[in-house]
BAFI-3210 file (N, C-alpha, C; in Angstrom, 3 decimals, decimal comma, padded with zeros to 6 digits):
// residues 227
n [1|2|3|4|5|6|7|8|9|10|11|12|13|14|15|16|17|18|19|20|21|22|23|24|25|26|27|28|29|30|31|32|33|34|35|36|37|38|39|40|41|42|43|44|45|46|47|48|49|50|51|52|53|54|55|56|57|58|59|60|61|62|63|64|65|66|67|68|69|70|71|72|73|74|75|76|77|78|79|80|81|82|83|84|85|86|87|88|89|90|91|92|93|94|95|96|97|98|99|100|101|102|103|104|105|106|107|108|109|110|111|112|113|114|115|116|117|118|119|120|121|122|123|124|125|126|127|128|129|130|131|132|133|134|135|136|137|138|139|140|141|142|143|144|145|146|147|148|149|150|151|152|153|154|155|156|157|158|159|160|161|162|163|164|165|166|167|168|169|170|171|172|173|174|175|176|177|178|179|180|181|182|183|184|185|186|187|188|189|190|191|192|193|194|195|196|197|198|199|200|201|202|203|204|205|206|207|208|209|210|211|212|213|214|215|216|217|218|219|220|221|222|223|224|225|226|227]
n.u [-007,979|-008,657|-008,506|-010,461|-009,871|-011,760|-011,771|-012,894|-014,262|-015,188|-018,139|-018,062|-020,154|-020,320|-019,121|-020,178|-021,686|-019,318|-018,248|-020,267|-020,391|-017,904|-017,597|-020,218|-021,474|-019,270|-018,094|-015,651|-013,198|-013,640|-012,949|-013,451|-011,610|-010,875|-010,774|-008,506|-006,870|-003,914|-002,957|-002,657|-002,512|-002,478|-004,217|-005,273|-006,195|-007,075|-009,905|-010,736|-013,544|-016,663|-018,397|-018,594|-016,287|-015,349|-017,077|-016,527|-015,164|-013,168|-011,731|-012,655|-011,700|-009,381|-008,925|-009,284|-007,034|-004,877|-005,376|-004,746|-004,881|-004,693|-002,044|-000,977|-002,187|-000,740|001,749|001,342|000,510|002,731|004,448|003,511|000,943|-002,334|-004,821|-007,907|-009,807|-012,738|-015,128|-015,390|-013,118|-011,396|-010,886|-009,663|-007,229|-006,150|-005,644|-003,912|-001,711|-001,168|-002,164|-002,116|-003,261|-006,452|-009,578|-012,486|-015,320|-018,467|-019,057|-021,660|-022,155|-023,850|-025,036|-024,650|-026,295|-026,589|-026,754|-024,048|-022,205|-018,935|-015,914|-013,527|-010,308|-007,924|-007,151|-005,054|-004,307|-004,425|-006,966|-008,633|-008,343|-009,997|-011,712|-012,003|-010,234|-011,805|-014,378|-017,593|-018,910|-021,864|-022,362|-023,030|-022,985|-022,505|-021,915|-020,842|-018,391|-016,788|-015,262|-012,568|-009,335|-006,260|-003,047|-001,468|000,941|000,941|-001,362|-000,446|001,512|-000,092|-001,639|000,513|001,629|-000,350|-002,355|-004,681|-007,656|-010,360|-012,930|-015,471|-018,212|-020,502|-023,333|-022,762|-020,008|-018,426|-016,538|-017,637|-018,342|-020,957|-021,392|-020,068|-020,529|-019,642|-017,621|-014,938|-011,449|-010,531|-012,593|-012,144|-012,702|-011,511|-008,214|-004,941|-002,041|001,540|002,702|000,454|-001,044|-002,659|-005,864|-008,074|-011,361|-014,282|-016,904|-019,312|-018,565|-019,295|-022,096|-023,110|-022,855|-024,492|-027,265|-030,057|-029,511|-029,680|-027,612|-024,535|-022,026|-020,103|-018,738|-016,545|-014,414|-013,948|-013,761|-011,405|-009,493|-009,690|-008,921]
n.v [-010,800|-010,742|-013,425|-014,830|-016,756|-018,900|-020,302|-023,232|-024,509|-027,172|-026,426|-023,711|-020,987|-018,880|-018,946|-019,517|-017,146|-015,388|-016,315|-015,811|-012,919|-012,244|-013,529|-013,309|-010,658|-008,805|-009,921|-011,217|-013,921|-016,820|-019,395|-022,303|-023,201|-026,238|-027,178|-029,023|-028,786|-027,533|-026,225|-023,368|-022,208|-019,657|-017,973|-014,896|-013,392|-014,371|-015,273|-015,862|-017,055|-016,251|-017,896|-021,082|-022,448|-025,792|-026,013|-024,086|-025,178|-025,356|-022,622|-019,813|-020,227|-021,671|-024,335|-024,354|-023,143|-024,844|-026,253|-027,704|-026,062|-023,598|-023,548|-023,244|-020,834|-019,109|-019,130|-018,280|-015,612|-014,519|-014,347|-012,160|-012,354|-011,531|-011,422|-011,885|-011,935|-012,514|-011,946|-014,921|-015,717|-013,601|-014,074|-016,590|-015,728|-014,336|-016,519|-017,885|-016,286|-014,513|-011,949|-009,425|-009,650|-010,665|-012,309|-011,710|-012,678|-010,843|-007,823|-007,667|-010,176|-011,578|-012,813|-010,859|-009,472|-007,302|-004,387|-002,047|000,906|001,900|003,505|004,393|004,258|003,830|004,160|003,300|000,754|-002,819|-003,387|-001,330|001,167|001,920|003,477|006,383|008,204|008,424|007,745|006,754|003,557|001,363|-001,531|-005,059|-006,866|-010,091|-011,765|-013,502|-013,378|-011,010|-009,141|-007,314|-007,467|-006,023|-005,736|-002,698|-002,228|-003,554|-002,334|000,338|-000,057|-000,731|001,452|003,580|002,367|002,794|000,662|000,305|-000,265|-000,082|001,446|001,287|003,408|006,233|007,256|009,593|009,571|009,870|008,585|006,773|005,642|004,416|003,674|001,457|-002,015|-004,311|-003,931|-003,755|-003,018|000,342|000,726|-000,905|-002,200|-003,629|-004,692|-004,466|-006,173|-005,393|-005,409|-004,794|-006,390|-008,266|-008,371|-008,152|-008,298|-007,594|-007,054|-007,808|-007,616|-008,973|-009,449|-007,143|-006,246|-005,813|-003,971|-005,173|-006,109|-004,158|-002,423|-001,319|-001,033|-002,824|-003,389|-001,715|-002,997|-005,203|-003,941|-002,529|-004,590|-005,784|-003,679]
n.w [-001,894|001,556|004,018|006,515|009,272|011,325|014,431|015,828|018,735|021,003|022,417|021,384|020,451|018,928|016,591|014,035|013,742|013,506|011,192|009,353|009,508|008,649|005,934|004,669|005,512|005,121|002,868|002,342|002,201|004,105|006,601|008,503|011,475|012,810|016,256|016,797|014,693|013,059|010,822|009,449|007,134|004,511|005,854|006,822|009,048|012,038|014,031|017,071|018,526|020,551|023,236|025,048|025,730|026,049|028,048|029,972|032,031|035,073|034,543|032,828|029,391|030,101|029,456|026,681|025,777|025,666|023,242|020,230|017,901|019,059|019,833|017,304|016,768|018,506|017,626|015,004|015,783|017,067|014,928|013,777|012,606|012,225|014,896|016,320|019,477|020,642|023,209|024,852|023,280|023,853|026,539|026,230|024,849|026,990|028,780|027,389|027,444|025,405|025,630|028,264|031,674|033,364|033,620|035,511|037,420|036,536|038,103|039,297|039,616|037,671|034,687|031,788|029,053|026,652|024,510|024,571|025,043|023,289|023,543|021,074|021,638|020,509|017,572|015,856|015,041|013,299|013,376|013,893|012,380|010,512|011,931|014,189|016,460|019,773|018,656|019,054|019,660|019,283|020,513|021,072|024,199|025,906|028,442|031,333|032,669|032,518|033,521|033,340|034,496|035,829|037,212|038,831|037,676|035,195|034,222|033,845|032,087|029,879|029,507|028,923|026,589|024,791|024,489|025,379|023,705|023,386|025,561|028,010|027,676|028,066|025,825|024,971|024,856|027,255|029,688|032,319|035,806|035,829|033,013|032,899|032,576|033,770|035,890|034,828|035,230|034,766|033,066|030,841|027,699|025,682|024,658|023,242|022,106|022,491|019,922|018,501|016,726|017,882|019,023|021,742|022,878|024,758|023,752|021,084|017,929|015,720|015,955|015,194|012,409|010,401|009,150|009,691|012,140|013,845|014,275|012,663|013,563|014,169|012,083|011,795|012,669|011,105|008,657|008,901|009,121|006,506|004,962]
ca.u [-008,933|-008,130|-009,171|-010,436|-010,013|-012,573|-011,495|-014,212|-013,968|-016,322|-018,719|-018,182|-021,450|-020,357|-018,184|-020,881|-021,878|-018,205|-018,021|-021,160|-020,057|-016,829|-017,944|-021,479|-021,770|-018,074|-017,841|-014,380|-013,122|-013,484|-012,965|-013,450|-010,461|-011,197|-009,652|-007,609|-006,117|-002,678|-002,669|-003,245|-001,895|-003,670|-005,193|-004,730|-006,552|-007,596|-010,850|-011,022|-014,811|-017,002|-019,107|-018,384|-015,299|-014,990|-018,030|-015,893|-014,606|-011,828|-011,724|-013,027|-010,499|-008,296|-008,612|-009,211|-005,639|-004,045|-006,039|-003,662|-005,148|-004,251|-000,624|-000,790|-002,487|000,257|002,844|000,930|000,271|004,213|005,147|003,063|-000,200|-003,594|-005,530|-008,981|-010,324|-013,914|-015,740|-014,613|-011,983|-010,372|-010,559|-008,669|-006,037|-005,584|-005,018|-002,688|-000,704|-001,083|-002,429|-002,007|-004,365|-007,324|-010,991|-013,291|-017,002|-018,884|-019,259|-023,004|-022,511|-024,866|-024,745|-025,278|-026,647|-027,307|-026,014|-023,513|-021,211|-017,608|-015,261|-012,474|-009,069|-006,533|-007,176|-003,817|-004,047|-004,969|-008,318|-009,414|-007,970|-011,164|-012,404|-011,359|-010,097|-012,859|-015,671|-018,368|-019,598|-022,916|-022,030|-023,664|-022,170|-023,141|-020,941|-020,755|-017,205|-016,109|-014,637|-011,104|-008,542|-004,834|-002,463|-001,279|002,138|000,366|-002,363|000,304|001,976|-001,343|-001,726|001,685|001,797|-001,369|-002,824|-006,245|-008,119|-011,889|-013,416|-017,050|-018,508|-021,947|-023,491|-021,906|-018,420|-017,978|-016,301|-018,069|-018,551|-022,221|-021,356|-019,189|-021,514|-019,078|-016,713|-013,667|-010,774|-010,474|-013,729|-011,568|-013,515|-010,696|-006,910|-004,154|-000,603|002,518|002,716|-000,817|-001,631|-003,686|-006,854|-009,102|-012,385|-015,521|-018,247|-019,267|-018,566|-019,858|-023,427|-023,723|-022,217|-025,544|-028,305|-030,844|-029,216|-029,881|-026,313|-023,451|-020,900|-019,043|-018,048|-015,218|-013,169|-013,866|-013,267|-010,050|-008,564|-009,698|-008,144]
ca.v [-010,727|-011,405|-014,644|-014,987|-018,193|-018,856|-021,327|-023,874|-025,499|-027,750|-025,256|-022,438|-020,849|-017,600|-019,346|-019,172|-015,686|-014,609|-016,660|-015,132|-011,582|-012,180|-014,018|-012,713|-009,352|-008,229|-010,341|-011,618|-015,258|-017,306|-020,765|-022,814|-024,098|-027,081|-026,980|-030,115|-028,169|-026,751|-025,514|-021,970|-021,669|-019,007|-017,250|-013,497|-013,012|-015,604|-015,079|-016,820|-016,534|-016,267|-019,144|-021,597|-023,569|-027,009|-025,771|-023,212|-025,805|-024,878|-021,288|-019,420|-020,101|-022,426|-025,479|-024,166|-022,456|-026,114|-026,914|-027,733|-024,865|-022,366|-023,563|-022,807|-019,391|-018,453|-019,196|-017,338|-014,232|-014,261|-014,118|-011,063|-012,591|-010,723|-012,376|-011,309|-012,778|-011,925|-012,581|-016,193|-015,732|-012,716|-014,928|-017,525|-015,166|-013,990|-017,551|-018,390|-015,103|-013,650|-010,570|-009,311|-009,319|-011,612|-012,041|-012,218|-012,636|-009,818|-007,338|-007,694|-011,565|-011,994|-012,672|-009,599|-009,442|-005,983|-003,359|-000,921|002,015|001,868|004,723|003,910|004,964|003,434|003,825|002,873|-000,864|-003,187|-003,726|-000,094|002,219|002,413|004,163|007,437|008,264|008,994|007,421|005,867|002,565|000,618|-003,077|-005,937|-007,868|-011,186|-012,607|-013,627|-013,248|-009,999|-008,006|-007,370|-007,135|-005,940|-004,933|-001,358|-002,180|-003,961|-001,267|001,452|-000,240|-000,631|003,115|004,048|001,820|002,754|-000,502|-000,042|-000,047|000,435|001,700|001,495|004,751|006,789|007,337|010,879|009,397|010,101|007,255|006,841|004,300|003,799|003,075|000,193|-002,907|-005,437|-003,777|-003,825|-001,856|001,551|000,760|-001,507|-003,263|-004,353|-004,260|-004,932|-006,314|-004,219|-005,240|-004,273|-007,521|-008,992|-007,647|-008,963|-007,595|-008,603|-006,911|-008,780|-006,825|-009,897|-009,359|-005,823|-005,985|-005,838|-003,033|-005,877|-006,445|-002,859|-001,688|-001,828|-000,362|-003,791|-003,447|-000,996|-003,857|-006,093|-003,165|-002,302|-005,744|-005,840|-002,658]
ca.w [-000,804|002,878|004,355|008,000|009,879|012,593|015,417|016,374|019,789|021,641|023,334|020,846|020,062|018,065|015,422|012,804|013,610|013,085|009,666|008,650|009,365|007,529|004,618|003,970|005,688|004,549|001,627|002,585|002,159|005,478|006,521|009,748|011,819|013,854|017,478|016,598|013,216|013,167|009,578|009,230|005,651|003,693|006,787|007,080|010,258|013,026|014,688|018,304|018,792|021,888|023,677|026,368|025,201|026,985|029,185|030,824|033,227|035,553|034,453|031,379|028,479|030,599|028,760|025,318|025,522|025,232|022,151|019,227|017,229|019,790|019,660|016,009|016,611|019,205|016,889|013,961|016,235|017,418|013,665|013,295|012,074|013,079|015,774|017,338|020,335|021,109|024,483|025,324|022,664|024,713|027,789|025,952|024,667|028,304|029,336|026,566|027,815|024,343|026,021|029,613|032,587|033,600|033,656|036,721|037,345|036,721|039,456|039,736|039,794|036,836|033,023|031,057|027,691|026,286|023,761|025,343|024,074|023,575|022,962|020,429|022,248|019,837|016,081|015,255|014,849|012,140|013,679|014,306|011,603|009,693|012,752|014,620|018,041|020,313|018,165|019,982|018,909|019,958|020,205|022,255|025,078|026,317|029,223|032,828|033,348|031,426|034,352|033,072|035,711|035,501|038,440|038,477|036,913|033,933|033,743|033,595|030,770|028,763|029,207|028,181|025,221|023,923|024,200|025,498|022,642|023,808|027,038|028,104|027,815|027,885|024,596|024,565|024,900|028,665|030,442|033,755|036,338|035,605|031,961|032,964|032,840|034,531|036,680|034,409|035,624|033,943|032,033|029,655|027,129|024,676|024,660|022,218|022,502|022,133|018,420|017,842|015,942|018,669|019,608|022,619|023,302|025,216|022,943|019,871|016,592|014,641|016,095|014,733|011,094|009,334|009,571|010,127|013,536|014,758|014,333|011,811|014,290|014,223|010,647|011,746|012,944|010,002|007,411|009,360|008,815|005,156|004,190]
c.u [-008,441|-009,170|-009,158|-010,420|-010,784|-012,373|-012,735|-013,707|-015,234|-016,965|-018,676|-019,609|-021,676|-019,670|-019,038|-021,361|-020,640|-017,797|-018,984|-020,874|-018,967|-017,031|-019,275|-021,594|-020,539|-017,785|-016,408|-014,486|-013,037|-013,442|-012,948|-012,085|-010,801|-010,081|-008,427|-006,426|-005,122|-002,309|-003,330|-002,723|-003,127|-004,560|-004,516|-004,982|-007,382|-008,683|-011,131|-012,339|-015,411|-017,870|-018,643|-017,551|-015,099|-016,084|-017,462|-015,388|-013,383|-011,749|-011,986|-011,754|-009,356|-008,027|-008,606|-007,691|-004,719|-004,459|-004,722|-003,678|-004,544|-002,662|-000,212|-001,153|-001,469|001,298|002,472|001,114|001,873|004,885|004,628|001,619|-001,433|-004,501|-006,620|-009,677|-011,482|-014,519|-014,837|-013,124|-010,860|-010,031|-009,517|-007,287|-005,315|-004,961|-003,870|-001,384|-000,174|-001,303|-002,323|-003,176|-005,232|-008,655|-011,593|-014,743|-017,260|-019,217|-020,539|-023,223|-023,439|-024,478|-025,441|-025,263|-027,412|-026,444|-025,417|-022,555|-019,723|-017,044|-013,805|-011,266|-008,012|-006,999|-006,093|-003,325|-004,621|-006,456|-009,256|-009,089|-008,981|-012,054|-011,606|-011,370|-011,264|-014,251|-016,141|-019,239|-020,784|-022,736|-022,567|-022,587|-022,915|-022,013|-021,332|-019,526|-016,389|-015,300|-013,294|-010,356|-006,921|-004,282|-002,048|-000,083|001,601|-000,408|-001,574|000,947|001,149|-001,558|-000,689|002,033|000,718|-002,031|-004,130|-006,939|-009,528|-012,018|-014,868|-017,322|-020,255|-022,177|-022,805|-020,417|-017,730|-017,710|-016,507|-018,391|-019,858|-022,290|-020,411|-020,152|-020,998|-018,081|-015,321|-012,753|-010,617|-011,552|-013,114|-012,331|-012,680|-009,345|-006,264|-002,655|000,356|002,825|001,591|-001,385|-002,357|-004,615|-007,758|-010,131|-013,688|-016,672|-018,094|-019,516|-019,389|-021,451|-023,828|-022,831|-023,286|-026,773|-029,650|-030,721|-029,379|-028,457|-025,265|-022,120|-019,668|-018,390|-016,777|-014,061|-012,897|-013,158|-011,834|-009,051|-008,630|-009,094|-006,715]
c.v [-011,424|-012,548|-014,788|-016,383|-018,072|-020,177|-021,855|-024,850|-026,207|-026,763|-023,756|-022,202|-019,673|-017,895|-019,047|-017,702|-015,082|-014,972|-016,077|-013,659|-011,308|-012,348|-013,611|-011,278|-008,452|-008,780|-010,785|-013,279|-015,708|-018,918|-021,150|-023,400|-024,915|-026,989|-027,993|-029,708|-027,426|-025,942|-024,330|-021,280|-021,001|-017,993|-015,921|-013,215|-014,174|-015,011|-016,202|-016,417|-016,799|-017,705|-019,625|-022,875|-024,580|-026,692|-024,697|-023,747|-025,153|-023,300|-021,022|-019,457|-021,148|-023,685|-025,382|-023,607|-023,638|-026,806|-026,820|-026,527|-023,695|-022,365|-022,951|-021,230|-018,610|-018,150|-018,136|-015,799|-013,583|-013,779|-012,874|-011,176|-011,934|-011,714|-011,446|-012,253|-011,985|-012,630|-013,869|-016,256|-014,705|-013,399|-015,976|-016,891|-014,827|-015,228|-018,022|-017,248|-014,441|-012,116|-010,449|-009,131|-010,718|-011,446|-012,427|-012,072|-011,219|-009,027|-007,505|-009,370|-012,253|-011,942|-011,483|-009,726|-008,120|-005,251|-002,338|-000,064|001,927|003,024|004,079|004,878|004,938|003,058|003,294|001,404|-001,376|-003,539|-002,306|001,051|002,733|003,326|005,491|007,524|009,026|008,633|006,498|004,733|001,796|-000,765|-003,983|-006,632|-008,972|-012,089|-012,491|-013,346|-012,148|-008,715|-008,261|-006,775|-007,066|-005,321|-003,644|-001,332|-002,463|-002,767|000,005|001,280|-000,249|000,635|003,831|003,703|001,897|001,499|-000,838|000,474|000,359|000,538|001,885|002,704|005,058|007,167|008,728|010,843|009,423|008,713|007,292|005,556|003,625|003,285|001,864|-001,039|-004,090|-005,276|-003,843|-002,683|-000,995|001,545|000,046|-002,518|-004,035|-003,626|-004,993|-005,395|-005,201|-004,135|-004,884|-005,126|-008,399|-008,419|-008,580|-008,122|-008,415|-008,167|-007,708|-007,933|-007,713|-009,736|-007,957|-005,365|-005,821|-004,894|-003,921|-006,164|-005,288|-002,059|-002,253|-001,441|-001,365|-003,854|-002,704|-001,936|-004,812|-005,216|-002,848|-003,354|-005,767|-004,831|-002,823]
c.w [000,438|003,206|005,888|008,190|011,145|013,481|015,966|017,547|020,176|022,556|022,635|020,323|019,164|016,687|014,195|012,712|013,150|011,483|008,859|008,351|008,543|006,054|003,880|004,316|004,993|003,233|001,451|002,419|003,757|005,647|008,036|010,333|013,056|015,090|017,387|015,446|013,826|012,032|009,487|007,917|004,918|004,632|006,947|008,494|010,933|013,963|015,871|018,883|020,115|021,960|024,880|026,147|026,200|028,163|030,320|031,948|033,744|035,628|033,095|030,260|028,939|030,035|027,257|024,964|025,029|024,038|021,129|018,455|017,894|019,839|018,407|015,911|017,382|018,412|015,663|014,593|016,646|016,229|013,014|012,607|012,936|013,728|016,546|018,092|020,893|021,998|025,028|024,580|023,266|025,878|027,396|025,550|026,057|028,883|028,744|026,717|026,548|024,597|027,722|030,567|032,612|033,558|034,988|036,545|037,298|037,837|040,042|039,943|038,697|035,333|032,445|029,506|027,081|025,145|024,778|024,323|024,451|022,923|022,410|020,980|021,236|018,505|015,302|015,391|013,759|012,287|013,849|013,401|010,627|010,671|013,082|016,076|018,669|019,891|019,039|019,136|019,766|019,579|021,343|022,981|025,564|027,166|030,627|033,491|032,373|032,289|034,329|034,096|035,317|036,684|037,891|037,607|035,410|033,327|033,247|032,079|029,648|028,287|028,462|026,846|024,464|023,581|024,704|024,167|022,428|025,198|026,837|028,382|027,831|026,421|024,045|024,638|026,277|029,240|031,916|034,252|036,015|033,979|031,938|033,346|033,690|035,608|036,295|034,753|034,516|032,894|030,795|029,097|026,041|024,685|023,498|022,887|022,153|020,734|017,775|016,882|016,570|019,390|020,604|023,009|023,712|024,341|021,838|018,600|015,500|014,680|015,682|013,408|010,182|009,849|010,289|011,677|014,498|014,709|013,282|012,393|014,283|013,126|010,870|011,910|011,663|008,784|007,654|008,709|007,242|004,329|004,265]
res [m|k|t|f|g|v|v|v|f|p|g|s|n|c|d|h|d|c|y|h|a|a|a|h|a|m|g|a|n|a|r|y|i|w|h|r|e|r|d|l|a|g|i|d|c|v|i|v|p|g|g|f|t|y|g|d|y|l|r|v|g|a|i|a|r|f|a|p|a|m|e|a|v|a|d|f|a|r|a|g|g|l|v|i|g|i|c|n|g|f|q|i|l|l|e|a|q|l|l|p|g|a|m|r|r|n|q|n|q|k|f|i|c|k|h|v|h|l|r|l|e|q|p|h|t|s|f|t|h|a|g|r|q|g|q|v|l|r|i|p|i|a|h|g|e|g|n|y|y|a|d|q|e|t|l|h|r|l|r|e|g|g|q|i|v|f|r|y|c|r|p|d|g|r|v|t|v|d|a|n|p|n|g|s|v|d|n|i|a|g|i|c|n|e|g|r|n|i|l|g|m|m|p|h|p|e|r|c|a|e|a|v|l|g|s|t|d|g|r|v|i|f|e|s|v|l|r]
***
């Protein structure tokens, strides 16, 4: 049985959601990893959850990246361990330079909380192989700084390397400007590293892993890891 480790920072508010999705909705093993902890023994996949770590002071994720737990997560990832950064977790992975690019304020300068549609662009990762290329998922977002940005050279590398995992789209799968909730370049909602063992995504799969929540589309990510 795979074991998920959920990092807990001061200001995290999706850590319990991630734990519940992994342990209760999916039936996997899970444990919390306190932000001062460095021991990841027995962990198969680390989840860096959403929230407002350290109050999002300075810049989203800028302080959390220096937490002892993130030093351990970086070593774990570089050794090939699986790491998922969700929302604020994605922002932290960018600040830690485990993924390329940066986050800016949403284009409309407002916090956005709603369900969106994503097109699965890259099924050949440990986080998406239970899905299929072109599959449309309905997953909620909740962020004020989810406007992903990368320069043209980085964007070219992401495209050529098959590292764009999810794009915001319409329900029929068309990637359009009006389907982009935050202004992210190229409608990007999630990316992976070159080794495809690190995933960063702004939408919250842990909030749609049970039918009672209105969608089970987030289970694709958890099922992929468990397989």
